[in-house]
C-alpha positions as CSV (number, residue, x, y, z in Angstrom):
1,M,128.3,103.7,133.3
2,N,128.2,101.5,130.2
3,R,128.2,102.6,126.6
4,R,124.7,101.2,126.0
5,D,123.1,103.5,128.6
6,F,124.8,106.6,127.2
7,L,123.9,105.8,123.6
8,A,120.3,105.2,124.7
9,L,120.3,108.6,126.5
10,S,121.6,110.4,123.5
11,A,119.1,108.8,121.2
12,T,116.2,109.6,123.5
13,T,117.2,113.2,123.8
14,A,117.4,113.6,120.1
15,A,114.1,111.9,119.5
16,M,112.3,114.1,122.0
17,A,113.8,117.2,120.5
18,G,112.1,116.4,117.2
19,L,108.5,116.1,118.5
20,P,106.2,118.7,117.0
21,L,104.6,121.4,119.2
22,P,101.3,123.1,118.6
23,L,101.6,126.6,117.2
24,A,101.8,129.4,119.9
25,A,99.5,132.3,119.5
26,A,101.0,135.3,117.8
27,G,102.1,137.8,120.5
28,D,102.5,141.5,120.6
29,D,105.5,143.3,119.1
30,W,107.9,143.0,122.1
31,A,110.6,145.0,120.4
32,K,108.3,148.0,119.9
33,A,106.9,147.7,123.4
34,F,110.4,147.5,124.9
35,R,111.7,150.6,123.1
36,A,108.6,152.6,124.2
37,A,109.3,151.5,127.8
38,L,113.0,152.3,127.6
39,A,112.2,156.0,127.0
40,E,110.5,156.1,130.4
41,K,112.6,153.5,132.3
42,P,116.3,154.1,131.6
43,W,117.3,151.1,133.7
44,L,116.1,148.9,130.9
45,L,119.3,149.8,129.1
46,G,120.8,146.6,130.6
47,W,118.3,144.5,128.6
48,L,118.6,146.4,125.3
49,G,121.3,144.0,124.0
50,T,123.6,144.3,121.0
51,N,123.9,143.0,117.5
52,E,127.6,143.8,117.4
53,A,129.7,140.7,117.1
54,R,132.8,142.4,118.6
55,L,133.3,145.1,121.2
56,E,136.8,146.3,122.0
57,T,138.4,149.1,124.1
58,P,142.3,148.7,124.4
59,A,142.6,151.0,127.4
60,L,139.7,151.8,129.9
61,T,139.7,155.0,131.8
62,V,140.8,154.2,135.4
63,D,140.0,156.2,138.5
64,G,142.0,155.3,141.5
65,T,144.8,152.8,141.6
66,I,144.7,149.1,140.5
67,P,147.0,147.1,142.8
68,S,150.3,146.2,141.0
69,E,150.0,142.6,142.2
70,L,146.6,142.2,140.5
71,S,147.2,140.6,137.1
72,G,145.0,138.4,134.9
73,T,141.7,138.3,133.1
74,L,138.2,138.5,134.3
75,Y,136.1,136.5,131.8
76,R,132.3,137.0,132.0
77,N,129.4,135.7,130.0
78,G,125.7,136.5,129.5
79,P,122.8,136.9,127.1
80,A,123.7,139.7,124.7
81,Q,121.9,139.5,121.3
82,H,118.3,139.9,122.3
83,E,116.9,140.6,118.8
84,V,117.3,139.0,115.5
85,G,115.9,140.6,112.4
86,G,114.0,143.1,114.5
87,R,112.2,140.3,116.5
88,R,112.8,140.2,120.2
89,Y,113.3,137.2,122.5
90,Q,110.7,136.9,125.3
91,H,113.0,135.9,128.1
92,W,116.3,137.3,129.4
93,F,117.9,133.9,129.3
94,D,117.3,133.5,125.5
95,G,119.8,136.0,124.2
96,D,122.9,134.7,122.3
97,G,126.0,134.6,124.6
98,M,128.8,137.1,124.5
99,V,132.1,136.5,126.3
100,Q,133.7,139.6,127.9
101,A,137.4,139.7,128.8
102,F,138.7,142.4,131.1
103,R,142.5,142.1,131.0
104,I,144.2,143.6,134.0
105,G,147.9,144.2,134.4
106,G,150.4,147.0,135.2
107,G,147.6,149.1,136.6
108,K,145.7,149.1,133.3
109,V,142.6,147.4,132.0
110,A,141.6,146.4,128.4
111,H,138.3,145.0,127.3
112,L,137.3,142.6,124.5
113,G,133.8,141.2,123.9
114,R,132.8,138.6,121.3
115,L,129.6,136.8,120.5
116,V,130.0,133.0,120.8
117,E,129.7,131.6,117.3
118,T,127.3,128.8,118.1
119,A,125.4,126.7,115.5
120,K,122.3,128.6,116.5
121,L,123.9,132.0,115.9
122,A,125.0,130.9,112.4
123,T,121.6,129.6,111.5
124,E,119.7,132.7,112.6
125,D,122.2,135.1,111.2
126,K,121.7,133.5,107.8
127,A,117.9,133.5,108.2
128,D,117.8,137.0,109.7
129,R,115.2,135.9,112.2
130,P,114.8,133.7,115.3
131,V,114.6,130.1,114.0
132,E,115.1,127.8,117.0
133,M,112.7,127.6,119.9
134,T,114.6,128.8,122.9
135,F,114.4,128.5,126.7
136,G,111.5,131.0,127.1
137,T,110.4,132.0,123.6
138,Y,108.3,130.1,121.2
139,L,107.0,132.1,118.2
140,P,104.7,130.6,115.6
141,D,107.4,130.2,113.0
142,M,110.0,128.8,115.3
143,R,111.0,125.2,115.1
144,R,111.9,122.6,117.7
145,A,115.6,122.0,117.3
146,A,116.9,118.6,116.1
147,N,119.2,118.4,119.1
148,A,120.1,120.5,122.2
149,D,123.2,122.0,120.6
150,A,121.1,123.4,117.7
151,L,119.6,125.9,120.2
152,N,122.7,126.2,122.5
153,T,123.2,129.9,123.3
154,A,126.4,129.4,125.3
155,N,125.3,132.3,127.5
156,I,125.5,131.6,131.2
157,S,129.0,131.2,132.6
158,M,132.8,130.6,132.0
159,L,135.2,127.9,133.1
160,H,138.9,127.6,132.8
161,H,140.2,124.1,133.4
162,G,142.8,121.8,132.0
163,G,144.2,124.7,130.0
164,E,140.9,125.3,128.2
165,L,138.5,128.2,128.4
166,L,134.8,127.2,128.0
167,A,131.6,129.2,127.6
168,L,128.9,127.3,129.4
169,W,125.2,126.8,128.9
170,E,123.4,123.9,130.6
171,G,121.2,122.2,128.1
172,G,124.0,121.0,125.9
173,S,127.7,121.2,125.2
174,A,130.2,123.7,126.6
175,Y,131.8,125.8,123.8
176,Q,135.6,126.1,123.7
177,I,136.9,129.6,123.4
178,E,140.4,130.8,122.4
179,P,141.5,132.8,125.5
180,D,143.3,135.6,123.8
181,T,141.2,136.4,120.8
182,L,137.9,135.0,122.1
183,D,137.4,133.2,118.8
184,T,135.0,130.3,119.1
185,I,136.7,126.9,118.6
186,G,133.6,124.8,118.9
187,P,131.6,122.5,121.1
188,K,133.6,120.6,123.7
189,T,133.3,116.8,123.6
190,W,134.7,115.1,126.7
191,N,134.4,111.7,125.0
192,P,132.3,110.2,122.2
193,L,129.7,108.9,124.7
194,T,128.9,112.3,126.1
195,K,128.8,114.3,122.8
196,G,125.9,116.7,122.9
197,L,124.8,115.7,126.4
198,P,123.9,118.5,128.9
199,F,126.8,120.0,130.9
200,S,126.1,122.4,133.8
201,A,126.7,126.1,133.8
202,H,128.0,125.7,137.4
203,P,130.7,123.0,137.5
204,R,132.8,122.9,140.7
205,V,136.6,122.5,140.9
206,D,137.4,121.1,144.3
207,S,140.6,121.7,146.4
208,Q,142.3,118.8,144.7
209,G,141.8,120.3,141.2
210,T,139.1,117.8,140.2
211,L,136.2,119.2,138.1
212,W,132.7,117.9,139.0
213,S,129.7,118.6,136.9
214,F,126.2,117.4,136.0
215,G,123.5,118.0,133.4
216,Y,119.8,117.5,133.4
217,A,118.2,115.8,130.3
218,S,114.6,116.6,130.9
219,S,113.1,114.8,127.8
220,A,115.2,111.7,128.4
221,G,114.3,111.3,132.1
222,A,117.9,111.5,133.4
223,I,120.6,113.5,135.1
224,V,124.2,113.0,133.9
225,L,127.2,113.3,136.3
226,Y,130.8,114.0,135.4
227,R,134.2,113.7,137.1
228,I,137.1,115.3,135.2
229,D,140.7,115.2,136.4
230,P,142.9,118.3,136.7
231,A,144.3,117.8,133.2
232,G,140.8,117.9,131.7
233,T,140.2,114.2,131.1
234,L,136.8,112.7,131.8
235,V,137.5,109.8,134.2
236,E,134.0,108.9,135.4
237,Q,130.4,109.6,134.3
238,G,127.1,108.4,135.5
239,I,123.4,108.6,134.8
240,V,120.6,109.0,137.4
241,R,117.3,107.9,135.9
242,M,114.1,109.5,137.2
243,E,110.5,109.5,136.2
244,R,110.2,113.3,136.5
245,V,113.2,115.4,135.9
246,P,113.4,118.8,137.8
247,M,115.1,121.9,136.5
248,V,118.3,122.2,138.6
249,H,120.7,125.0,137.8
250,D,123.5,124.5,140.4
251,F,125.0,121.9,142.8
252,V,127.7,121.5,145.4
253,V,130.6,119.3,146.4
254,T,132.4,118.7,149.7
255,E,135.6,116.8,150.4
256,R,133.8,113.4,150.1
257,Q,130.4,114.1,148.7
258,V,128.5,115.4,145.7
259,L,125.0,116.9,146.4
260,L,122.2,117.6,143.9
261,V,119.4,119.6,145.4
262,L,116.3,119.1,143.3
263,P,113.5,121.6,143.6
264,P,110.0,120.5,142.5
265,L,109.9,122.3,139.2
266,Y,109.2,119.4,136.9
267,F,109.4,119.0,133.1
268,D,106.1,117.9,131.6
269,R,106.5,116.6,128.1
270,E,102.8,116.9,127.4
271,R,102.7,120.7,127.9
272,P,103.0,123.0,124.9
273,G,105.3,126.0,124.5
274,A,108.8,126.9,125.2
275,F,111.1,124.8,127.4
276,L,110.4,126.9,130.5
277,D,106.6,126.7,130.0
278,R,106.7,122.9,129.9
279,H,107.6,122.9,133.6
280,V,105.2,122.7,136.5
281,W,105.8,123.9,140.1
282,D,104.7,121.1,142.4
283,P,105.5,122.3,146.0
284,D,103.6,119.3,147.5
285,A,106.4,117.1,146.2
286,G,109.0,118.8,148.3
287,T,112.7,119.4,147.6
288,R,114.9,116.3,147.4
289,I,118.6,116.2,148.1
290,L,120.6,113.4,146.4
291,I,123.9,112.6,148.1
292,F,126.7,110.7,146.2
293,D,130.0,109.5,147.4
294,K,132.7,111.0,145.2
295,D,134.3,107.6,144.6
296,D,131.0,106.0,143.4
297,L,128.6,108.0,141.3
298,T,126.3,105.1,140.7
299,K,124.7,105.1,144.2
300,H,123.0,107.9,146.2
301,R,121.1,108.5,149.3
302,T,118.0,110.8,149.4
303,V,117.0,113.4,152.0
304,E,113.7,115.3,151.7
305,M,112.6,118.7,153.0
306,P,109.8,121.3,152.3
307,A,109.8,122.9,148.8
308,F,111.9,125.9,147.9
309,W,113.5,127.2,144.7
310,M,117.1,128.3,144.2
311,F,119.4,129.2,141.4
312,H,122.8,129.4,143.1
313,F,124.9,127.9,145.9
314,G,127.9,129.5,147.5
315,N,129.7,126.4,148.8
316,A,129.3,123.3,151.0
317,W,131.4,121.5,153.6
318,E,131.3,118.6,156.0
319,D,131.9,118.9,159.8
320,S,133.5,116.2,162.0
321,A,130.1,114.7,162.8
322,G,129.4,114.1,159.1
323,K,126.8,116.9,158.7
324,I,126.9,118.9,155.5
325,H,126.5,122.7,155.6
326,L,125.4,124.5,152.4
327,D,125.1,128.2,151.7
328,L,122.6,129.4,149.0
329,A,120.3,132.1,147.8
330,R,116.9,130.8,148.5
331,Y,113.5,131.7,147.0
332,D,110.0,130.5,148.0
333,D,109.1,129.7,144.4
334,P,110.4,130.1,140.9
335,S,108.1,133.0,139.9
336,L,111.1,135.4,139.3
337,M,112.0,133.2,136.3
338,F,108.5,133.0,135.0
339,E,107.5,136.6,135.6
340,T,110.2,139.2,136.2
341,L,112.9,137.8,134.0
342,R,110.5,137.2,131.1
343,W,108.4,140.4,131.1
344,V,111.4,142.7,131.5
345,M,112.2,141.9,127.9
346,R,108.9,143.7,127.0
347,G,109.9,146.6,129.3
348,E,107.6,145.6,132.1
349,Y,108.5,145.1,135.8
350,R,106.5,142.3,137.3
351,P,107.7,141.7,140.9
352,A,108.1,138.2,142.2
353,T,109.6,136.4,145.2
354,T,113.1,137.5,146.0
355,A,116.2,135.5,147.2
356,R,117.6,135.6,150.7
357,P,120.8,134.0,152.0
358,Y,120.3,130.8,153.8
359,R,122.4,128.1,155.4
360,M,121.2,124.5,155.0
361,T,122.4,121.7,157.2
362,V,122.0,118.1,155.9
363,D,122.4,115.1,158.2
364,P,122.8,112.1,155.9
365,A,122.9,109.6,158.8
366,A,119.6,110.8,160.2
367,G,118.0,111.5,156.8
368,K,117.1,115.1,157.8
369,A,117.8,118.6,156.5
370,T,117.1,122.0,158.0
371,S,117.6,125.6,156.8
372,E,118.0,128.9,158.5
373,A,118.2,132.5,157.2
374,I,121.7,134.0,157.4
375,A,120.2,137.5,157.3
376,E,116.4,137.5,157.4
377,D,116.0,141.1,156.2
378,A,118.5,140.9,153.3
379,E,117.9,140.3,149.7
380,A,120.9,138.5,148.1
381,E,122.0,136.5,145.1
382,F,125.0,135.4,143.1
383,P,126.9,134.0,146.1
384,R,130.7,133.4,145.6
385,I,133.6,132.3,147.8
386,D,137.3,132.1,147.7
387,P,137.6,129.5,145.0
388,R,140.5,127.7,146.8
389,L,137.9,126.6,149.5
390,T,135.5,124.8,147.2
391,G,134.2,121.9,149.3
392,L,136.0,123.1,152.4
393,R,134.8,125.3,155.3
394,H,134.6,128.9,154.4
395,R,133.8,132.1,156.5
396,R,133.1,134.6,153.8
397,L,130.4,134.9,151.1
398,I,130.3,137.6,148.5
399,L,126.8,138.4,147.2
400,L,124.9,141.0,145.4
401,G,122.4,143.0,147.5
402,S,120.2,146.1,147.4
403,D,119.9,149.3,149.4
404,G,116.3,149.7,148.4
405,S,116.8,152.8,146.4
406,A,116.9,151.4,142.9
407,P,113.8,151.1,140.6
408,H,114.8,148.0,138.8
409,P,114.4,144.3,139.7
410,L,118.1,143.4,140.2
411,F,120.7,144.6,142.6
412,N,122.7,147.8,143.2
413,A,125.2,146.7,146.0
414,V,127.8,144.2,146.9
415,V,127.8,142.5,150.2
416,R,130.3,140.4,152.2
417,V,128.8,138.1,154.8
418,D,130.1,135.8,157.5
419,P,127.5,132.9,157.1
420,E,128.1,131.7,160.7
421,T,127.6,135.0,162.5
422,G,125.6,137.1,159.9
423,E,128.1,139.9,160.2
424,R,128.1,142.0,157.0
425,S,130.0,144.6,155.1
426,F,128.2,146.5,152.4
427,Y,128.8,148.9,149.5
428,S,126.1,150.5,147.5
429,Y,126.6,151.8,143.9
430,G,123.5,154.0,144.3
431,P,120.1,154.2,142.6
432,N,121.4,154.5,139.0
433,A,123.3,151.3,139.0
434,I,122.7,147.6,138.3
435,A,125.5,145.5,139.9
436,E,126.6,142.2,138.3
437,E,128.3,139.2,139.9
438,H,131.4,140.0,142.0
439,V,134.2,137.5,142.5
440,F,137.0,137.0,145.0
441,V,140.6,137.0,143.7
442,P,143.3,135.8,146.1
443,R,146.4,138.0,146.4
444,P,149.4,136.1,145.0
445,G,150.9,134.2,148.0
446,G,147.9,135.1,150.2
447,T,146.4,132.5,152.4
448,G,143.2,134.0,153.9
449,E,139.7,134.9,152.7
450,D,140.4,138.6,153.6
451,D,143.8,138.6,151.7
452,G,142.8,139.6,148.2
453,W,140.4,141.6,146.1
454,V,136.8,141.6,145.1
455,L,136.2,142.3,141.4
456,G,132.9,143.1,139.8
457,T,131.1,145.0,137.0
458,V,128.3,147.4,137.3
459,L,126.1,149.1,134.8
460,N,125.5,152.8,135.4
461,Y,122.5,153.3,133.2
462,K,122.3,157.1,133.8
463,A,125.8,157.5,132.5
464,G,125.3,154.8,129.9
465,V,128.5,152.9,130.7
466,T,129.7,149.6,132.3
467,R,132.4,149.9,134.9
468,L,134.8,147.3,136.5
469,N,135.4,147.8,140.2
470,V,138.3,146.6,142.3
471,F,137.9,146.4,146.1
472,D,140.2,145.4,148.9
473,A,138.4,142.3,150.2
474,A,139.0,143.3,153.8
475,G,137.7,146.9,153.3
476,L,134.6,146.4,151.0
477,S,132.5,149.1,152.7
478,D,135.3,151.6,152.1
479,G,134.5,151.5,148.4
480,P,136.5,150.6,145.3
481,L,140.3,151.0,145.2
482,A,139.9,151.6,141.5
483,T,137.1,151.9,138.8
484,A,137.8,151.2,135.1
485,S,135.1,152.6,132.8
486,L,134.1,151.5,129.3
487,P,132.9,154.1,126.9
488,Y,129.7,152.0,126.3
489,A,127.2,149.9,128.2
490,L,127.4,146.1,128.0
491,P,124.3,143.9,128.0
492,L,123.8,142.6,131.6
493,G,125.5,139.3,132.0
494,L,125.4,136.4,134.5
495,H,128.6,134.6,135.6
496,G,132.3,134.7,135.2
497,T,135.7,133.6,136.4
498,F,139.1,135.2,137.0
499,V,142.2,133.6,135.5
500,A,145.5,134.8,137.0
501,G,148.1,136.2,134.6
């Protein structure tokens, strides 16, 4: 992609960011309403947030035995600072990001948490109030940021690649983090042409060590693609121009292809309000799948299918006939994001459509795609696989699920599923827990998807603590091998990655 196209994209993005918005009507006092609700709904503890810039516990209390071979750091990220100057954000996704590091070795666990020192955080700490309009909050005295990185919260996920640790958002730059201290180094620029352009919270590192990513630039009418070599050098980038840009959170790669699945949630620049509210769900437009060859990001084929919404994929792979199989957590529509995840910040539980595990099959040659539920009766989200199999055939998915006993809108169980047979193993943390994303960690020298551990955090809101759990991957339903407990509750987070020691 030539320099002129990238400069034009950057200029368009900056220009759109500066357009004025009509003032939003003054809302109720969300902070006061949330605290009143917290007294009656203790599960809201996960959304209370923190204004502490640093949290540290050198030695967690461990029950059980952590395997001696398990050594490394589980890095996690998520919205953490939900209030500034006593004013509360009005969507879960708006909180300033905090990186958590659980360091595991010698049968022990230490914890360090640090807020990511973004430009937005510095501006608002100085002003002692929310200044920049965010993903889902637009208060009367908020301003439209001059560029995407001015409102970058760096609060979604973590990536370790090319020797660098990155805190990821999706509307702007990744932020580089020092792995040991969690100090913020600053925005990551792959090269001058991509400075400040959107970079996904869900990049994929394939079996060859190549990093693939994308970013959607709604106001500029484009999606940006990235191919980055194992050393961390950007070797190819591309731009896909489109009249209406959808919100797209995740994507997949196979051995030969890159797939963008585009749900019909479209940005409308004429609508007022926060970024989320400037989107329109248009199910009649259907869902489109763009298929790129890895060796040429300038061309793609399109396959269409009926509308659905999704946040997260597990993986994708190609069979010998050229068909592509994708596993995902599928919703009927995006109402969870507009309703449940917004109003929980006020202390209200507004149910919406839930996610279920599906397998999609795309036939590029025939121009067709189908989908089938892996487990029709199971709610599930945050799918993860053995990271060594990214783009290759897998037989295990790790997801979050629910046993139906919890009063909150998220999950209280971890599930391991064979997506081809539907066979499941299941462990519930009980009604007083909110489970967060769990990941598979291969045993050193191990070769199979059952040879390793499943690691994940859970908030026990009755006890008021966050705990890290270690399972034998082959015996998930037997319960944790070990549980390491913090003396405090962490704000609920989103995604993370394990870096071996």
